[in-house]
N, C-alpha and C positions, 0 to 999 in steps of 0.2 A: 503493499499500500506506500509506503514513503517513497520508494523508489516511483512508483507512477506517479504519485503527485509533483515528486520532484520535477519529472520530464513535462505535467502539463504546465508547471510553473516557467519550464525553459521555454516550450513552444509558445505560451502567451506572450513572455518578455520577447523573445524572439521577433514576435508579430509588432512590436513598439517600436521597430527599425526605424519607422517613417521613412523608408526609403523612396527616392523621387522615381532593331527589330522592327520593324514597321510595316504592316501588310498594307493592301490595295486600300487607297481612300474611298468611302463610301460617295454614291452619287448624290449626293444631297446640294441642290442648287436653290433653297430657298433662301428668299433676300430677308428673310424674317425671324426673329427669336426663334422661332419653329426650326430653325436650323439644327440649334443644339438639342433638340427634342429628338430629330431625324438622326441624328449623326451618333446619340448617346443609345437610341434603339438599335443601330446596326452595330455598334461596338459591343454592344451586349451580346447579339446574336451569334457574331464572329468569335466572340471570346468565351461563351458557353456558360453567362450570367444570367441567373433566371430572376433576381430580383433586383431593383434600384430606385433609386430617388433623384431627382434633379431641381434645384432652385438655379435663378439666373438672375442678377439684379442690375441695374443699368443707370449710373448716374444718382444712385440711391435711391432708386426704386426697384422693389420687387416684381418682376414683369412675367416672371414665369415659374410654375411650379408641376412637375409631373411626379406620379408613382408608378412602378412597374411591377409585374408579376403578383399584384395584390398589396403591394407596400403602399402604406400610408406618408405622402410627404411629410406630414405635420407630425408624425412620431418621433420623439427625440432618440437619439443612437448615443452610443457611446463613442466618443470622439477620438478615443485614443490618442497619437500623437499631435492632433491638431489643437489639443490643449494646450500646447507649449506656446501658442500664440496668445491667448490668454492669460498666461502667466509672464510673458515678454511686455503685454500693454501695461499688467498689474505695476511691474516694475516700473515700466515709464511714467505710471502716476507717483511712485514713490520718490523718483527722481526728479519729475517737474515740482512736486510739494518741498522738495530741499533735503527729505529724509535719506536719500540714498544717493551714490553716486557711481558715475562707472568706474570708477577707479575704487571704490571702496574695495577692500578685500574680506575674504572667508573668514579671517583670523579675527579680523576687528569687528565684524558683524555679527559672527557667530561665538564671540567670548561666552557669553551665558549658555550656549548649546555647550560647548567643550568642558565649561566647569562642571556642566551635571551629566555629562556621558563620557568623558574621558578626551584625550588627545587622539588626533587622527594618527593612522600608521605611517602616512607620509608626512612628514612635515612641510613640505613644498604646498602641500594645499593649502595654510593660512595665507599664500603670498596670490591665490588666484583672485582674478577681480571679478567683479558684476561682469564688466564687457565680457571678457573671456568666457564664463559660464554663459552669458547670452548667445554667443556664436561657435559654442561647441570646440573652444580650446582650452578648455580648464587641466588636459593633460589626463583625462580618464578615459579607461578601455573602451572601443566600440560597443555600442548596445548589439546583443541583450548584455556581454559579459560584464559590463560595468557593474549590473546591478546582483549578478550571482554569485555573491562572495559565499561561503560555505556559511556564516552566520545569518545573512540575509535568508536564506532559503531555509533554514532552520526557521526562523522567525515567522515567516509567511506561512510554513506549513502549520506551525504550532496555533497562531491567530488568526488565520486567513487574512487576504490583504485588503479586507473590508474593515477589520477589527483593527488592524496594526495603525498607528498613527505615524505620521510622515517623518516626524523627528525621530522615532524607533527605527524604521527602515533606514533612516541615513545613517544613523549610529551603527547599524550592520553591515551598510555598505562600505563605511569608511575605515575599514580592518582591513583592505587591500592599499596597497601601494599604486600611487599613480604609474600609468603605462608610459607616459613623455614627460616632458620637462613643461609646465604652463605656458601657453600662448606659442609653442613650438609648431603646432600641426591641428589641423581639423579633423577632429574625430566623431561623428555622431553620436551623441550619449544621452541616458536617460537621467542619469544621476545628478549632472550639472543643473538641471532644471529642478530636481528634486531640493538643491541645496537653494536654489531660488525662492523655493515655494518654503523653506523652512527659513530662509533670511527675510521674507516677508510675514511671517508669524513672529519672529523675534523683534523686528521693528517696530510692527503696529501692536501687538500684544492680543490680537485676533487670530481665530482660526485662519487658515488660507482661504476655505470656501466662504466664510461669511466677509471677508474684507475684499478679495475680488471679485465675489459677486454681486457684490454693492457697488463697487468702485468702477469695474469695469461691464460686466453683462448689463446689472439694473440700470447702469447710466447709458446703455443702450437701446432700452427700451424693453430689456427680456425680463420678464416675469417671473419669480421663483426660480432662480438659477441653481441647480443642483449637481453635485459629484454624485456618479455612480455609486451606489450604497456597497456593493460588492466588492470596488476597487478604490476605496476611499483613500488607503495610503497611495496609490498613484496618482494623485490628485494632480499636482503641478505641472507632469509629465503627460499623463494620458489619463485622467479620470473625469472629466466634466462630459454631461451629457446635453446636447442640443439636439433639434432639429435644423434642416438647411436653410429656413429663412431666416431665423434665429440667428446662425452664426455671420451670416451676410449682415444683417442688421449690425453684429457686434464690429464686424471688419467696416462698416462704414464708418467708424471712427479712426481708421488707421491713419496715420500722418503720412502725408507726400512723400516725406525723408525716406521711409520704409522702401519705396522703389528705386531711388537714388543713391544710396550708400555703398560702393563699391571698393573701399578700402581694402588694400591687399590683406589688412589684418582680418578682414571679413571674409576671405576666400573659402568656397566652399568645395566639396567633391562628391561624388555620387548622382549628381543631375543626371537625366537622360543626356543623349549624345547632343539632342538638337538643342540642348538648352545650357550650354557651357562657351564659356565662363560662368560659373555663378557664386552668389555670395550667400551669405546667413546673417539674418538679422532680426530680432525680437519676435522670435519662432517661426519664421516663414525663411525660405530660400527665395531667392533672387536672381534673374538674369536679364540678357537683352535677346529681343525678338530679332530687332535691328537698331540701327542708331538713334531712331527716336522713339521706340516704342521697348517699354520693358513688363517684366510680370514678376508678381510674387505670388508663392505657391506652397502647399505642404501636402503631403500625403500622410494617411494613416491607415493601420491593419490590426485586425484582432482576430483573435479566434483560434482554432486547432481544427485540422480538417477531419471530417469534411464539412464542419461548421465555419467558414471563415468569411470575413467581412474585410471591406476595404472601402478607403473615402479619398477626396483630394477637393481641395479649396483653391480657386485663382483668382488673384486680382490682375486685370489688364489694366495698363497706362490708359488706354483710350477711356475709362470708368465701367468697364464690364468686370463683374466678375460671378464665379459660378462655384455651385458645392455640389459633387456627386456623391453617392454610397451604392454600393454595389455588393451583392453576395451570389455565389461562391467568389472570394477573390481568386482573379486569376494570376498569371506570371507576371514578373516585373517587365517583359518585353511588352505584353499587352497593356499594361497602365500605364508606362511609357508613351506607348501609341495614342492613349486617349488624352493626357495630357498636351502632347502636342499639335493632335488633331484640333481638339477645343481652344488651344492656345493662337489657332490661325483663324479662328471664326469671327471674332468682333469685327475687324475692319470689313468684313464683306456682307455684314448686315448692314440694309439702308434705311429698314424701317423698322424703329423700336417701339412699343405699346406705350401709349401716355399715360394708361391708369397703374396706378400704385397698389399694389397688394399687400403692402407692409401693414398699412392700418387695418384692414379687413384680416389680418393675423392677430392684432391687438399690439404691434410692434411700433410705439411712439418713439421715431429716430430724433435725436436732437434737431436737426433741420427741420422737423414738422411742432417742434414746441413753439 
């Protein structure tokens, strides 16, 4: 039983890697937003995907929602790695309010944590900065190995991910040394965003769910945002539940600077071949589609075969954004193809709906107040 439980935890954590082959393009020539619907439907069929949801927004308006295979697009889903963007924006709130800086270090911010839980196995961790955590340059091992320390696995088996506090999980993961020197290289990890979540709790004196839910998600008009009760300890790197429309409402608050930050210190690897070079900031990858067109995106995945799901969210510099959820999750070649195909759609659409579905979904955006 212990061995099977450990294998399940390893597979679920592997699904949280959030990674970002191309087949023939579908013959969709619609000049309207329905082109997203047509393309996603063809991709689902070609990729063996049985169920899905799609939401599209344009210039702050929700203009399309679809469900496929009996799925309700208004049903909340576990966001997995798409949760990192919520944490990134939550950190940005603290920075804007003067309570945190990009050059703040783990050692300074988490001094109370270390007094309670003991020193980390690798003293270099204390020199890691908030910025390095945000852009996956904290020196941690690549996910899922970063979280799979023996003490962390034992903790999650004993208490379950839903009953474990994020600070407990962090203490169990910091028993392993860093894989590289801080700032040396990009390595996509979950533990970096777990550290950020515990930082948020330490600074605010509130739980991560309460503070970030109020300051980021409720501020975007989302009612009663919640973490998944079964995966609460994964909170800041993989625990939120939202539907597509809610997630796009949240992204409507994203600052323009997110799409324009291409400093070498934020360079990222693992993006689809057609989206390189790439960068990472505030919980999203960014890349240039053309000299005057950039996108920000993230992928998420969850589950153990055959019950797997995947999702993508993309912001296009033209003002278009979209969220897709699909099950079962196909391979990386197929999901990369979907990302690249949909990223090419916005300039081809000449007629956008004027009707805004956000108010009908009870989502009052800041611009509508």
